[in-house]
C-alpha positions as CSV (number, residue, x, y, z in Angstrom):
1,X,77.7,130.2,41.7
2,X,78.3,128.3,44.3
3,X,75.4,126.7,46.3
4,X,75.1,126.6,49.9
5,X,75.4,123.5,51.9
6,X,71.8,122.5,53.3
7,X,71.2,122.5,57.3
8,X,71.2,119.2,58.1
9,X,67.9,118.2,60.5
10,X,68.5,117.4,64.4
11,X,67.9,113.6,64.8
12,X,66.5,111.8,67.7
13,X,70.2,110.2,68.0
14,X,71.1,113.6,68.1
15,X,68.8,114.5,70.9
16,X,69.7,111.4,72.3
17,X,73.4,111.8,72.9
18,X,73.0,116.1,73.8
19,X,71.1,114.8,76.3
20,X,73.4,111.9,77.6
21,X,76.5,114.0,77.8
22,X,74.8,116.5,79.6
23,X,74.6,113.9,82.5
24,X,78.0,112.8,82.2
25,X,79.9,115.3,84.3
26,X,77.9,114.7,87.3
27,X,78.0,111.0,86.7
28,X,82.4,110.5,86.1
29,X,82.3,113.2,89.5
30,X,80.6,110.2,91.5
31,X,82.3,107.6,90.0
32,X,86.1,109.3,91.0
33,X,84.5,110.5,94.2
34,X,83.6,106.8,95.0
35,X,86.8,105.3,93.7
36,X,88.9,107.6,95.9
37,X,86.8,107.2,98.7
38,X,87.2,103.4,98.1
39,X,91.0,103.6,97.9
40,X,91.2,105.6,101.1
41,X,89.1,103.4,103.3
42,X,91.1,100.5,101.8
43,X,94.5,102.4,103.0
44,X,92.7,102.8,106.5
45,X,91.9,99.5,106.9
46,X,95.3,98.1,105.9
47,X,96.9,100.7,108.0
48,X,94.7,99.6,110.9
49,X,94.7,95.9,110.6
50,X,98.9,96.6,110.6
51,X,99.0,97.9,113.2
52,X,96.9,95.5,115.3
53,X,99.0,92.6,114.2
54,X,102.0,94.6,115.2
55,X,100.1,94.9,118.5
56,X,99.6,91.2,119.4
57,X,103.4,90.7,118.2
58,X,104.4,93.6,120.6
59,X,102.3,92.2,123.5
60,X,101.7,88.9,123.8
61,X,104.2,87.2,121.8
62,X,106.6,89.3,123.3
63,X,105.6,87.2,126.7
64,X,105.6,84.0,125.1
65,X,109.3,84.5,124.1
66,X,110.0,85.8,127.5
67,X,108.9,82.9,128.9
68,X,109.4,80.1,126.6
69,X,112.3,78.7,124.2
70,X,110.9,78.7,121.7
71,X,109.6,82.5,121.7
72,X,112.3,83.8,119.1
73,X,111.0,81.1,116.6
74,X,106.8,82.3,116.9
75,X,107.1,85.1,114.2
76,X,108.8,82.3,111.3
77,X,106.3,80.4,112.2
78,X,103.3,82.6,112.2
79,X,104.9,84.0,108.8
80,X,104.9,80.6,107.1
81,X,101.0,80.2,107.5
82,X,99.9,83.7,106.9
83,X,101.9,83.6,103.6
84,X,100.5,80.5,102.3
85,X,97.1,81.5,103.3
86,X,97.1,85.1,102.6
87,X,100.1,86.1,100.4
88,X,103.1,87.3,100.3
89,X,102.5,90.4,102.2
90,X,102.8,88.4,105.6
91,X,106.5,87.4,105.3
92,X,108.5,87.5,108.5
93,X,110.3,90.8,107.3
94,X,107.3,92.6,107.3
95,X,105.6,91.3,110.3
96,X,109.2,92.9,112.1
97,X,107.6,96.0,110.4
98,X,104.1,95.5,111.9
99,X,105.9,95.2,115.1
100,X,108.1,98.2,114.7
101,X,104.7,100.3,113.3
102,X,103.2,99.6,116.6
103,X,105.9,100.7,118.6
104,X,106.3,103.9,116.7
105,X,103.1,105.2,116.2
106,X,99.8,105.2,117.8
107,X,96.5,105.2,116.7
108,X,93.8,107.6,118.1
109,X,90.5,106.7,118.7
110,X,88.4,106.9,115.8
111,X,85.6,108.8,116.2
112,X,82.0,107.5,114.4
113,X,81.9,110.6,112.4
114,X,82.3,111.6,108.5
115,X,85.7,113.2,106.9
116,X,85.4,115.6,104.6
117,X,84.2,114.2,101.6
118,X,84.5,110.6,101.9
119,X,82.3,108.4,105.0
120,X,85.4,106.0,105.2
121,X,85.6,106.9,109.0
122,X,82.0,106.0,110.2
123,X,83.0,102.5,107.9
124,X,86.1,102.0,110.4
125,X,84.6,102.8,113.6
126,X,82.3,99.1,113.0
127,X,85.2,97.8,111.7
128,X,88.0,98.3,114.1
129,X,86.2,99.0,117.3
130,X,88.2,102.0,119.5
131,X,89.1,99.6,122.1
132,X,92.0,97.2,120.7
133,X,92.9,99.9,118.0
134,X,93.5,102.4,120.4
135,X,95.7,100.1,123.2
136,X,98.4,101.9,124.6
137,X,102.0,99.3,125.6
138,X,102.9,99.2,129.2
139,X,106.0,101.2,128.6
140,X,105.2,104.1,125.7
141,X,107.8,105.9,124.6
142,X,108.1,109.8,124.3
143,X,109.3,109.8,120.4
144,X,105.6,107.8,119.7
145,X,103.7,109.6,116.9
146,X,100.0,109.9,116.8
147,X,98.1,108.9,113.9
148,X,94.8,110.8,113.6
149,X,92.9,109.5,111.2
150,X,90.9,112.5,110.5
151,X,94.4,114.1,109.1
152,X,96.2,111.3,107.8
153,X,93.6,109.2,106.0
154,X,95.1,109.8,103.1
155,X,98.6,108.3,104.2
156,X,98.9,104.5,103.4
157,X,101.1,101.8,104.8
158,X,103.4,102.6,101.9
159,X,104.2,105.9,103.5
160,X,104.6,104.5,107.1
161,X,107.5,101.8,106.0
162,X,109.1,104.9,104.3
163,X,109.3,106.9,107.3
164,X,110.2,103.6,109.6
165,X,113.1,104.0,107.6
166,X,114.0,107.2,109.3
167,X,115.8,105.7,112.7
168,X,115.9,109.2,113.8
169,X,112.6,110.1,115.5
170,X,113.3,114.2,114.8
171,X,114.2,113.0,111.2
172,X,110.8,110.6,111.1
173,X,108.6,113.4,113.1
174,X,109.3,115.6,110.7
175,X,108.4,113.5,107.2
176,X,105.1,112.7,109.2
177,X,104.2,115.9,109.7
178,X,105.1,117.6,105.9
179,X,103.5,114.1,104.5
180,X,100.4,114.9,106.3
181,X,99.8,118.8,106.0
182,X,101.4,118.7,102.3
183,X,99.6,115.8,101.3
184,X,102.6,114.2,99.7
185,X,102.3,110.9,97.8
186,X,104.7,107.9,98.4
187,X,106.8,109.0,95.8
188,X,107.0,113.0,96.6
189,X,108.1,111.3,100.5
190,X,110.5,109.5,98.9
191,X,111.7,112.1,97.1
192,X,112.1,115.0,99.7
193,X,113.9,112.0,101.8
194,X,116.4,111.5,99.0
195,X,116.7,115.0,98.8
196,X,117.5,115.4,102.5
197,X,115.2,118.0,102.8
198,X,115.3,117.4,106.9
199,X,119.1,118.1,106.6
200,X,118.4,121.3,104.4
201,X,115.9,123.0,106.5
202,X,118.2,122.1,109.7
203,X,121.4,123.9,108.4
204,X,119.9,126.5,105.8
205,X,120.7,130.3,107.2
206,X,118.2,131.1,104.6
207,X,114.5,129.4,105.6
208,X,112.5,131.8,103.4
209,X,114.1,130.9,100.3
210,X,114.5,127.5,101.0
211,X,110.8,127.1,101.6
212,X,110.1,129.5,98.1
213,X,112.0,126.8,96.7
214,X,110.5,123.6,97.6
215,X,107.1,125.7,96.7
216,X,107.9,125.5,92.8
217,X,105.6,123.4,91.3
218,X,106.2,120.5,88.1
219,X,109.7,120.2,86.9
220,X,111.6,122.7,84.6
221,X,112.1,122.2,81.7
222,X,115.5,122.7,81.1
223,X,118.2,121.9,83.8
224,X,119.8,124.8,85.7
225,X,123.0,124.7,86.7
226,X,122.4,126.4,90.3
227,X,119.2,123.6,90.9
228,X,121.7,121.0,90.5
229,X,123.7,122.0,93.6
230,X,122.8,122.0,97.2
231,X,123.3,124.4,100.1
232,X,124.7,123.6,102.5
233,X,126.2,119.8,101.9
234,X,126.3,117.6,105.0
235,X,129.4,115.5,105.8
236,X,128.6,114.1,109.2
237,X,128.9,110.7,107.8
238,X,132.9,111.7,107.2
239,X,134.1,111.4,110.4
240,X,136.5,114.7,111.0
241,X,137.1,115.4,113.8
242,X,139.0,118.6,115.6
243,X,141.5,119.5,113.0
244,X,141.6,118.4,109.6
245,X,143.6,119.4,106.5
246,X,142.1,119.4,102.6
247,X,143.8,116.4,102.2
248,X,142.0,114.8,105.0
249,X,139.0,116.3,103.6
250,X,139.4,114.7,100.2
251,X,141.0,111.5,101.2
252,X,137.7,111.0,103.6
253,X,135.3,111.8,100.6
254,X,137.1,108.8,98.5
255,X,137.1,106.7,101.4
256,X,133.3,107.2,101.7
257,X,132.3,107.8,97.8
258,X,128.9,105.9,97.9
259,X,127.8,108.5,100.5
260,X,129.5,111.2,99.3
261,X,127.2,110.4,95.8
262,X,124.0,110.5,97.5
263,X,124.8,113.2,99.4
264,X,125.4,115.1,95.9
265,X,122.4,113.7,94.3
266,X,121.9,110.7,91.9
267,X,122.8,112.3,88.6
268,X,126.2,112.7,89.6
269,X,129.1,110.0,88.2
270,X,132.3,110.3,89.4
271,X,135.4,110.6,87.0
272,X,138.6,110.6,89.0
273,X,140.4,112.9,92.4
274,X,143.1,115.0,91.9
275,X,142.8,115.4,87.9
276,X,145.9,116.7,86.5
277,X,146.1,119.3,84.6
278,X,149.6,121.1,82.8
279,X,149.7,124.5,82.1
280,X,152.9,126.0,80.8
281,X,155.6,124.4,83.1
282,X,153.4,124.1,86.4
283,X,151.6,120.9,87.3
284,X,147.9,121.6,89.2
285,X,145.6,119.0,90.2
286,X,142.1,119.6,90.2
287,X,140.5,117.7,93.7
288,X,137.5,115.8,92.3
289,X,136.0,115.5,89.0
290,X,132.8,114.4,88.2
291,X,129.7,113.9,85.3
292,X,126.2,115.4,86.0
293,X,123.8,113.5,83.4
294,X,121.2,116.2,83.6
295,X,123.2,119.1,83.0
296,X,125.4,116.9,80.2
297,X,128.5,118.6,81.7
298,X,131.5,117.9,83.6
299,X,131.5,118.9,86.9
300,X,135.0,120.4,88.6
301,X,135.1,120.4,92.4
302,X,137.4,122.4,94.7
303,X,137.6,121.7,98.5
304,X,138.5,124.5,100.7
305,X,139.2,124.7,104.5
306,X,137.9,127.9,105.5
307,X,136.1,130.7,104.3
308,X,135.3,131.2,100.4
309,X,137.8,134.0,98.9
310,X,138.1,135.9,95.5
311,X,141.6,133.6,95.1
312,X,139.5,130.4,95.3
313,X,137.5,131.9,92.4
314,X,140.3,132.5,90.0
315,X,141.8,128.9,90.6
316,X,138.0,127.6,89.6
317,X,138.3,129.6,86.6
318,X,141.7,128.4,85.9
319,X,140.3,124.8,85.6
320,X,137.0,125.5,84.1
321,X,139.2,127.2,81.3
322,X,141.7,124.3,81.1
323,X,138.4,121.7,81.3
324,X,137.0,123.9,77.9
325,X,139.8,123.5,75.8
326,X,141.1,120.2,76.6
327,X,138.4,117.9,78.0
328,X,135.2,119.9,76.6
329,X,133.4,116.9,73.8
330,X,131.1,118.2,71.4
331,X,127.6,117.4,72.2
332,X,128.3,118.5,75.8
333,X,127.3,121.9,78.0
334,X,130.7,123.5,79.1
335,X,132.0,122.2,82.4
336,X,130.3,123.8,85.7
337,X,132.6,124.6,88.9
338,X,131.5,123.8,92.6
339,X,133.5,125.1,95.7
340,X,133.1,123.4,98.9
341,X,134.0,125.5,101.8
342,X,133.5,125.6,105.7
343,X,131.5,128.8,105.0
344,X,130.8,131.9,102.7
345,X,130.2,135.4,103.2
346,X,127.1,136.7,100.8
347,X,128.4,139.7,99.4
348,X,131.9,138.3,98.7
349,X,130.0,135.2,96.8
350,X,127.0,138.0,94.7
351,X,130.2,140.4,93.4
352,X,132.5,137.6,92.6
353,X,130.6,135.5,90.4
354,X,127.9,138.0,89.3
355,X,130.1,138.4,86.2
356,X,132.7,135.7,84.8
357,X,133.5,134.0,81.7
358,X,132.4,130.2,83.7
359,X,129.6,128.9,85.4
360,X,130.4,127.8,89.1
361,X,128.2,127.7,92.6
362,X,129.7,128.5,96.0
363,X,128.2,126.2,98.6
364,X,128.8,125.3,102.3
365,X,129.5,121.9,103.7
366,X,128.9,120.8,107.7
367,X,130.6,117.7,109.4
368,X,127.5,117.9,111.6
369,X,124.0,119.0,112.9
370,X,123.6,121.9,115.0
371,X,122.3,122.0,118.4
372,X,119.3,120.6,118.9
373,X,117.4,124.2,119.9
374,X,118.7,125.7,116.4
375,X,117.6,122.6,114.7
376,X,113.9,122.4,116.1
377,X,113.9,126.1,116.1
378,X,114.8,125.7,112.0
379,X,112.3,123.1,111.4
380,X,109.4,125.2,113.2
381,X,110.3,128.0,110.9
382,X,110.3,125.9,107.9
383,X,106.8,124.3,109.1
384,X,105.2,128.0,109.8
385,X,106.2,129.5,106.9
386,X,105.6,126.7,104.1
387,X,101.9,126.7,106.0
388,X,101.5,130.6,105.2
């Protein structure tokens, strides 16, 4: 016969712990909110400070430089003194960044009202009066972007340094607006810039599909070979003009291999051009052979001048079959093919790639951006779809 365990009586310490635990959620919420406000206030204070330093350098230092022979040395002297007194954040390169920051951005007047969920604007309005912050240079640029702390309070100095690295005003404006509306962290902004989101939006013929892909949250559990390739690829750095052959295209890619690898993505490792394959008594040469670290497989790239055809698919099947038999190593995934062409027809691609023994993708490449009107239209459609 088993005896039941007696229920222990509730002690005073148990009641004390229970009462304390009931208060913890609200206290934790207050602490987290306070930390958020402090970080946001610090970000805006730094942004306003660096913008004002840039204003002084752009106006007063520039005026001194215009009338004195030693003007160009002022920045170096300022950096030396400020670094000694306040640290490395005021080095000469950083001071020049602040100068560029002032020239590229305009901080709007700061109203004395609260932001949603925070009180940082009221604090900033006292520390940075509207006068000096909102001073406009004598020759304002039409490309100057406007910073509204009510909308951009989550953007810190690291965001703006990344934006300053975008030399093209249209590209900078696009990433600035997206970082503001999508609340990107600096890491996410870096990822989108490195992933050439601006170029992909500008060149994409299916903006809705691109928006759907961008909305996917979190990395996939396993790397899908179809996600490893972009479409289209922007190869404007090759400098190809007028008529050119596939051999010219390949030679230009090899001559600009580092930029080509950047466009492909940081997971690609170059192996060889004109990779030889002996089949029966015939010699074949694959244009480019890479290895993809994420996919853990060989990637065969075939370059085409013109539209994608059925014969292109057959040729890639031959290359991949040979690679699987002779180069496929244990613990690797099977080789994948990428056919780069100047244009492709949707139904051809769908039908030819629907069933087959090998994995391959077809992508277009362009050697220049479309005209400004088309570019602006695609960027506008992308932003509207993303907000819906």
